[in-house]
PyMOL commands that place a pseudoatom at each C-alpha (Angstrom):
pseudoatom trace, name=CA, resn=UNK, resi=1, chain=A, elem=C, hetatm=0, pos=[24.828, 7.642, 10.795]
pseudoatom trace, name=CA, resn=UNK, resi=2, chain=A, elem=C, hetatm=0, pos=[22.917, 4.587, 12.037]
pseudoatom trace, name=CA, resn=UNK, resi=3, chain=A, elem=C, hetatm=0, pos=[23.131, 1.410, 10.001]
pseudoatom trace, name=CA, resn=UNK, resi=4, chain=A, elem=C, hetatm=0, pos=[20.087, -0.714, 9.278]
pseudoatom trace, name=CA, resn=UNK, resi=5, chain=A, elem=C, hetatm=0, pos=[20.128, -4.413, 8.483]
pseudoatom trace, name=CA, resn=UNK, resi=6, chain=A, elem=C, hetatm=0, pos=[18.308, -6.466, 5.888]
pseudoatom trace, name=CA, resn=UNK, resi=7, chain=A, elem=C, hetatm=0, pos=[14.730, -7.411, 6.898]
pseudoatom trace, name=CA, resn=UNK, resi=8, chain=A, elem=C, hetatm=0, pos=[14.596, -4.790, 9.633]
pseudoatom trace, name=CA, resn=UNK, resi=9, chain=A, elem=C, hetatm=0, pos=[11.157, -3.147, 9.913]
pseudoatom trace, name=CA, resn=UNK, resi=10, chain=A, elem=C, hetatm=0, pos=[11.428, 0.615, 10.313]
pseudoatom trace, name=CA, resn=UNK, resi=11, chain=A, elem=C, hetatm=0, pos=[9.210, 3.681, 10.495]
pseudoatom trace, name=CA, resn=UNK, resi=12, chain=A, elem=C, hetatm=0, pos=[10.066, 6.162, 7.760]
pseudoatom trace, name=CA, resn=UNK, resi=13, chain=A, elem=C, hetatm=0, pos=[9.054, 9.730, 7.084]
pseudoatom trace, name=CA, resn=UNK, resi=14, chain=A, elem=C, hetatm=0, pos=[7.958, 9.429, 3.426]
pseudoatom trace, name=CA, resn=UNK, resi=15, chain=A, elem=C, hetatm=0, pos=[7.917, 12.780, 1.653]
pseudoatom trace, name=CA, resn=UNK, resi=16, chain=A, elem=C, hetatm=0, pos=[5.083, 13.431, -0.787]
pseudoatom trace, name=CA, resn=UNK, resi=17, chain=A, elem=C, hetatm=0, pos=[6.261, 13.527, -4.397]
pseudoatom trace, name=CA, resn=UNK, resi=18, chain=A, elem=C, hetatm=0, pos=[5.829, 17.329, -4.457]
pseudoatom trace, name=CA, resn=UNK, resi=19, chain=A, elem=C, hetatm=0, pos=[7.809, 17.602, -1.170]
pseudoatom trace, name=CA, resn=UNK, resi=20, chain=A, elem=C, hetatm=0, pos=[5.077, 19.722, 0.497]
pseudoatom trace, name=CA, resn=UNK, resi=21, chain=A, elem=C, hetatm=0, pos=[4.595, 17.322, 3.407]
pseudoatom trace, name=CA, resn=UNK, resi=22, chain=A, elem=C, hetatm=0, pos=[5.397, 13.828, 4.629]
pseudoatom trace, name=CA, resn=UNK, resi=23, chain=A, elem=C, hetatm=0, pos=[3.709, 10.840, 6.268]
pseudoatom trace, name=CA, resn=UNK, resi=24, chain=A, elem=C, hetatm=0, pos=[5.133, 8.281, 8.655]
pseudoatom trace, name=CA, resn=UNK, resi=25, chain=A, elem=C, hetatm=0, pos=[4.881, 4.760, 7.235]
pseudoatom trace, name=CA, resn=UNK, resi=26, chain=A, elem=C, hetatm=0, pos=[6.446, 1.363, 7.933]
pseudoatom trace, name=CA, resn=UNK, resi=27, chain=A, elem=C, hetatm=0, pos=[8.943, -0.164, 5.525]
pseudoatom trace, name=CA, resn=UNK, resi=28, chain=A, elem=C, hetatm=0, pos=[11.363, -3.064, 5.249]
pseudoatom trace, name=CA, resn=UNK, resi=29, chain=A, elem=C, hetatm=0, pos=[15.092, -2.583, 4.764]
pseudoatom trace, name=CA, resn=UNK, resi=30, chain=A, elem=C, hetatm=0, pos=[16.098, -4.806, 1.844]
pseudoatom trace, name=CA, resn=UNK, resi=31, chain=A, elem=C, hetatm=0, pos=[19.766, -3.925, 1.404]
pseudoatom trace, name=CA, resn=UNK, resi=32, chain=A, elem=C, hetatm=0, pos=[22.790, -4.960, 3.411]
pseudoatom trace, name=CA, resn=UNK, resi=33, chain=A, elem=C, hetatm=0, pos=[24.438, -2.358, 5.666]
pseudoatom trace, name=CA, resn=UNK, resi=34, chain=A, elem=C, hetatm=0, pos=[26.517, 0.052, 3.589]
pseudoatom trace, name=CA, resn=UNK, resi=35, chain=A, elem=C, hetatm=0, pos=[28.749, 3.008, 4.432]
pseudoatom trace, name=CA, resn=UNK, resi=36, chain=A, elem=C, hetatm=0, pos=[26.433, 5.267, 2.402]
pseudoatom trace, name=CA, resn=UNK, resi=37, chain=A, elem=C, hetatm=0, pos=[23.866, 7.333, 4.317]
pseudoatom trace, name=CA, resn=UNK, resi=38, chain=A, elem=C, hetatm=0, pos=[21.176, 5.834, 2.054]
pseudoatom trace, name=CA, resn=UNK, resi=39, chain=A, elem=C, hetatm=0, pos=[19.334, 2.527, 2.373]
pseudoatom trace, name=CA, resn=UNK, resi=40, chain=A, elem=C, hetatm=0, pos=[17.020, 0.508, 0.135]
pseudoatom trace, name=CA, resn=UNK, resi=41, chain=A, elem=C, hetatm=0, pos=[13.483, -0.083, 1.418]
pseudoatom trace, name=CA, resn=UNK, resi=42, chain=A, elem=C, hetatm=0, pos=[10.224, -1.717, 0.352]
pseudoatom trace, name=CA, resn=UNK, resi=43, chain=A, elem=C, hetatm=0, pos=[7.010, -0.072, 1.604]
pseudoatom trace, name=CA, resn=UNK, resi=44, chain=A, elem=C, hetatm=0, pos=[4.352, -1.685, 3.770]
pseudoatom trace, name=CA, resn=UNK, resi=45, chain=A, elem=C, hetatm=0, pos=[0.639, -0.892, 3.906]
pseudoatom trace, name=CA, resn=UNK, resi=46, chain=A, elem=C, hetatm=0, pos=[-2.291, -1.850, 6.108]
pseudoatom trace, name=CA, resn=UNK, resi=47, chain=A, elem=C, hetatm=0, pos=[-4.471, -2.050, 2.981]
pseudoatom trace, name=CA, resn=UNK, resi=48, chain=A, elem=C, hetatm=0, pos=[-4.365, -5.795, 2.448]
pseudoatom trace, name=CA, resn=UNK, resi=49, chain=A, elem=C, hetatm=0, pos=[-7.039, -6.104, -0.271]
pseudoatom trace, name=CA, resn=UNK, resi=50, chain=A, elem=C, hetatm=0, pos=[-6.512, -5.896, -4.029]
pseudoatom trace, name=CA, resn=UNK, resi=51, chain=A, elem=C, hetatm=0, pos=[-2.812, -6.706, -3.946]
pseudoatom trace, name=CA, resn=UNK, resi=52, chain=A, elem=C, hetatm=0, pos=[-0.805, -6.924, -7.176]
pseudoatom trace, name=CA, resn=UNK, resi=53, chain=A, elem=C, hetatm=0, pos=[1.465, -9.758, -8.302]
pseudoatom trace, name=CA, resn=UNK, resi=54, chain=A, elem=C, hetatm=0, pos=[4.282, -10.219, -5.817]
pseudoatom trace, name=CA, resn=UNK, resi=55, chain=A, elem=C, hetatm=0, pos=[2.536, -8.223, -3.097]
pseudoatom trace, name=CA, resn=UNK, resi=56, chain=A, elem=C, hetatm=0, pos=[1.495, -10.210, -0.038]
pseudoatom trace, name=CA, resn=UNK, resi=57, chain=A, elem=C, hetatm=0, pos=[0.328, -9.953, 3.553]
pseudoatom trace, name=CA, resn=UNK, resi=58, chain=A, elem=C, hetatm=0, pos=[3.087, -10.656, 6.042]
pseudoatom trace, name=CA, resn=UNK, resi=59, chain=A, elem=C, hetatm=0, pos=[2.474, -13.911, 7.874]
pseudoatom trace, name=CA, resn=UNK, resi=60, chain=A, elem=C, hetatm=0, pos=[4.224, -12.820, 11.044]
pseudoatom trace, name=CA, resn=UNK, resi=61, chain=A, elem=C, hetatm=0, pos=[3.320, -9.120, 11.013]
pseudoatom trace, name=CA, resn=UNK, resi=62, chain=A, elem=C, hetatm=0, pos=[2.770, -8.820, 14.767]
pseudoatom trace, name=CA, resn=UNK, resi=63, chain=A, elem=C, hetatm=0, pos=[6.112, -10.460, 15.618]
pseudoatom trace, name=CA, resn=UNK, resi=64, chain=A, elem=C, hetatm=0, pos=[7.744, -7.969, 13.196]
pseudoatom trace, name=CA, resn=UNK, resi=65, chain=A, elem=C, hetatm=0, pos=[6.590, -5.104, 15.457]
pseudoatom trace, name=CA, resn=UNK, resi=66, chain=A, elem=C, hetatm=0, pos=[3.590, -4.003, 13.420]
pseudoatom trace, name=CA, resn=UNK, resi=67, chain=A, elem=C, hetatm=0, pos=[0.251, -3.075, 14.985]
pseudoatom trace, name=CA, resn=UNK, resi=68, chain=A, elem=C, hetatm=0, pos=[-1.964, -4.159, 12.072]
pseudoatom trace, name=CA, resn=UNK, resi=69, chain=A, elem=C, hetatm=0, pos=[-1.907, -6.855, 9.397]
pseudoatom trace, name=CA, resn=UNK, resi=70, chain=A, elem=C, hetatm=0, pos=[0.430, -5.399, 6.794]
pseudoatom trace, name=CA, resn=UNK, resi=71, chain=A, elem=C, hetatm=0, pos=[1.190, -6.113, 3.157]
pseudoatom trace, name=CA, resn=UNK, resi=72, chain=A, elem=C, hetatm=0, pos=[4.403, -5.731, 1.215]
pseudoatom trace, name=CA, resn=UNK, resi=73, chain=A, elem=C, hetatm=0, pos=[3.819, -3.260, -1.624]
pseudoatom trace, name=CA, resn=UNK, resi=74, chain=A, elem=C, hetatm=0, pos=[5.552, -3.323, -4.979]
pseudoatom trace, name=CA, resn=UNK, resi=75, chain=A, elem=C, hetatm=0, pos=[8.232, -0.678, -4.815]
pseudoatom trace, name=CA, resn=UNK, resi=76, chain=A, elem=C, hetatm=0, pos=[11.903, -0.196, -4.152]
pseudoatom trace, name=CA, resn=UNK, resi=77, chain=A, elem=C, hetatm=0, pos=[13.033, 3.126, -2.729]
pseudoatom trace, name=CA, resn=UNK, resi=78, chain=A, elem=C, hetatm=0, pos=[16.320, 4.651, -1.701]
pseudoatom trace, name=CA, resn=UNK, resi=79, chain=A, elem=C, hetatm=0, pos=[16.025, 6.882, 1.344]
pseudoatom trace, name=CA, resn=UNK, resi=80, chain=A, elem=C, hetatm=0, pos=[18.472, 8.841, 3.427]
pseudoatom trace, name=CA, resn=UNK, resi=81, chain=A, elem=C, hetatm=0, pos=[18.959, 7.330, 6.861]
pseudoatom trace, name=CA, resn=UNK, resi=82, chain=A, elem=C, hetatm=0, pos=[17.851, 10.592, 8.494]
pseudoatom trace, name=CA, resn=UNK, resi=83, chain=A, elem=C, hetatm=0, pos=[14.278, 9.832, 7.321]
pseudoatom trace, name=CA, resn=UNK, resi=84, chain=A, elem=C, hetatm=0, pos=[14.170, 6.720, 9.517]
pseudoatom trace, name=CA, resn=UNK, resi=85, chain=A, elem=C, hetatm=0, pos=[12.415, 7.521, 12.772]
pseudoatom trace, name=CA, resn=UNK, resi=86, chain=A, elem=C, hetatm=0, pos=[12.992, 4.187, 14.487]
pseudoatom trace, name=CA, resn=UNK, resi=87, chain=A, elem=C, hetatm=0, pos=[13.286, 0.447, 14.136]
pseudoatom trace, name=CA, resn=UNK, resi=88, chain=A, elem=C, hetatm=0, pos=[10.214, -1.513, 15.238]
pseudoatom trace, name=CA, resn=UNK, resi=89, chain=A, elem=C, hetatm=0, pos=[11.273, -5.111, 14.601]
pseudoatom trace, name=CA, resn=UNK, resi=90, chain=A, elem=C, hetatm=0, pos=[12.467, -7.731, 12.121]
pseudoatom trace, name=CA, resn=UNK, resi=91, chain=A, elem=C, hetatm=0, pos=[10.770, -9.941, 9.570]
pseudoatom trace, name=CA, resn=UNK, resi=92, chain=A, elem=C, hetatm=0, pos=[10.565, -13.646, 10.232]
pseudoatom trace, name=CA, resn=UNK, resi=93, chain=A, elem=C, hetatm=0, pos=[12.751, -15.818, 7.994]
pseudoatom trace, name=CA, resn=UNK, resi=94, chain=A, elem=C, hetatm=0, pos=[9.627, -16.940, 6.118]
pseudoatom trace, name=CA, resn=UNK, resi=95, chain=A, elem=C, hetatm=0, pos=[8.472, -13.384, 5.360]
pseudoatom trace, name=CA, resn=UNK, resi=96, chain=A, elem=C, hetatm=0, pos=[12.035, -12.310, 4.525]
pseudoatom trace, name=CA, resn=UNK, resi=97, chain=A, elem=C, hetatm=0, pos=[12.299, -15.097, 1.957]
pseudoatom trace, name=CA, resn=UNK, resi=98, chain=A, elem=C, hetatm=0, pos=[9.010, -14.003, 0.378]
pseudoatom trace, name=CA, resn=UNK, resi=99, chain=A, elem=C, hetatm=0, pos=[10.203, -10.386, 0.141]
pseudoatom trace, name=CA, resn=UNK, resi=100, chain=A, elem=C, hetatm=0, pos=[13.352, -11.552, -1.611]
pseudoatom trace, name=CA, resn=UNK, resi=101, chain=A, elem=C, hetatm=0, pos=[11.339, -13.641, -4.097]
pseudoatom trace, name=CA, resn=UNK, resi=102, chain=A, elem=C, hetatm=0, pos=[9.058, -10.688, -4.799]
pseudoatom trace, name=CA, resn=UNK, resi=103, chain=A, elem=C, hetatm=0, pos=[12.003, -8.348, -5.372]
pseudoatom trace, name=CA, resn=UNK, resi=104, chain=A, elem=C, hetatm=0, pos=[13.602, -10.818, -7.783]
pseudoatom trace, name=CA, resn=UNK, resi=105, chain=A, elem=C, hetatm=0, pos=[10.323, -11.096, -9.693]
pseudoatom trace, name=CA, resn=UNK, resi=106, chain=A, elem=C, hetatm=0, pos=[9.715, -7.307, -9.813]
pseudoatom trace, name=CA, resn=UNK, resi=107, chain=A, elem=C, hetatm=0, pos=[13.261, -6.677, -11.034]
pseudoatom trace, name=CA, resn=UNK, resi=108, chain=A, elem=C, hetatm=0, pos=[13.231, -9.501, -13.569]
pseudoatom trace, name=CA, resn=UNK, resi=109, chain=A, elem=C, hetatm=0, pos=[15.925, -11.473, -11.724]
pseudoatom trace, name=CA, resn=UNK, resi=110, chain=A, elem=C, hetatm=0, pos=[13.866, -14.611, -11.123]
for i in range(1, 110): cmd.bond("trace and resi %d" % i, "trace and resi %d" % (i + 1))
show_as sticks, trace
zoom trace
């Protein structure tokens, strides 16, 4: 099973909540490599308007391998590694730090 590293930008096959279909979306790996087949991710979106507290547009989105300006969305998901289609890049240190701050805030760890 492939291992993904913290702040890696990946393409993931997100299943719909009713499991009838799935969409391919970008996400950020937020956990350290682990022997489990699962990894923790935070979703990304190209909808950069109307963001909630802690959500933000990546400063270095193009360098992270993304085709469009992308925002970090509030959410923390556990996915099986088999849902990862490929790695497209890595967050800059600046964007990685902001993701970590947002996670701490969302989880009440700040």
